[in-house]
C-alpha positions as CSV (number, residue, x, y, z in Angstrom):
1,M,118.5,107.8,95.3
2,S,122.0,105.6,95.9
3,L,124.0,102.8,94.5
4,I,125.0,101.0,97.3
5,L,125.6,97.5,95.6
6,P,126.2,96.6,91.9
7,H,122.8,97.1,90.6
8,L,121.5,97.6,94.1
9,Y,119.7,101.0,95.0
10,L,118.6,101.9,97.9
11,G,116.2,105.7,97.8
12,S,112.8,107.1,98.8
13,L,109.4,106.9,97.8
14,R,110.2,110.4,96.2
15,D,112.9,108.6,93.5
16,R,110.5,106.0,92.7
17,T,108.2,108.4,90.8
18,N,110.8,110.9,89.8
19,K,110.4,109.2,86.0
20,D,113.5,110.7,84.7
21,L,115.6,109.3,87.6
22,M,114.1,106.0,87.3
23,I,114.7,105.9,83.6
24,K,118.5,107.2,83.9
25,N,119.0,104.2,86.3
26,Q,117.3,102.1,84.6
27,I,115.3,100.7,86.8
28,K,113.7,97.5,86.1
29,R,113.0,95.6,90.1
30,V,111.5,98.2,93.0
31,L,111.4,96.3,96.7
32,C,108.6,98.5,98.2
33,V,108.5,98.1,102.7
34,I,105.8,100.9,103.2
35,D,102.6,100.5,105.9
36,V,100.1,100.9,103.1
37,P,99.3,97.7,101.1
38,D,100.3,98.0,97.3
39,V,100.9,101.0,96.8
40,I,100.1,102.2,93.0
41,I,101.9,105.5,91.8
42,D,103.7,104.2,88.9
43,K,102.6,105.8,85.6
44,P,102.0,103.1,82.6
45,D,105.5,104.1,80.2
46,S,108.4,104.1,83.5
47,K,106.4,102.0,85.3
48,P,109.8,98.9,86.8
49,A,108.4,95.4,85.9
50,H,108.8,93.9,89.0
51,I,107.4,94.8,92.0
52,L,107.5,93.5,95.2
53,N,105.6,95.6,97.8
54,I,105.7,94.2,102.0
55,Q,103.7,96.4,103.9
56,A,105.3,97.0,106.9
57,A,105.1,99.4,109.7
58,D,108.0,102.6,110.3
59,A,107.5,101.3,114.1
60,Q,110.6,99.8,116.0
61,E,107.4,96.8,116.8
62,Q,107.8,95.7,113.4
63,D,109.1,92.2,112.7
64,L,110.8,92.9,109.5
65,A,112.7,89.5,109.9
66,Q,109.4,88.0,108.7
67,H,109.4,89.2,105.1
68,F,113.5,88.7,105.4
69,E,114.1,85.9,103.0
70,Q,111.5,87.0,100.1
71,A,112.9,90.4,100.5
72,V,116.9,89.1,99.7
73,D,115.5,86.8,97.0
74,F,113.8,89.2,94.7
75,I,116.7,91.3,95.3
76,H,119.0,88.3,94.4
77,Q,117.2,87.7,91.5
78,A,117.8,91.6,90.3
79,R,121.2,91.4,90.8
80,V,121.8,87.7,89.1
81,A,120.0,88.7,86.2
82,H,122.1,92.0,85.9
83,E,118.6,94.5,86.8
84,N,119.3,97.6,88.7
85,I,116.8,97.2,92.1
86,L,115.5,100.6,93.9
87,V,114.5,99.4,97.4
88,H,112.7,102.1,99.9
89,W,110.2,102.8,102.1
């Protein structure tokens, strides 16, 4: 998990499932881009307050542009609220 901008972390599914890392970095939101619907992997005691799952394949032909506005809004909400967000795929 790497801090990219204030409150914005980039990481992996492994980072998301690492309870200690999520707590250490005070992650309150997760933006997940993955090709399976609504991944439910968070344990109740470490589940982020807000999760946005965008179903998209890790493929060159995948049109991610259709999700940009929703993703940017979600990230912006976190940053305005001074909440740390993890973006992963």
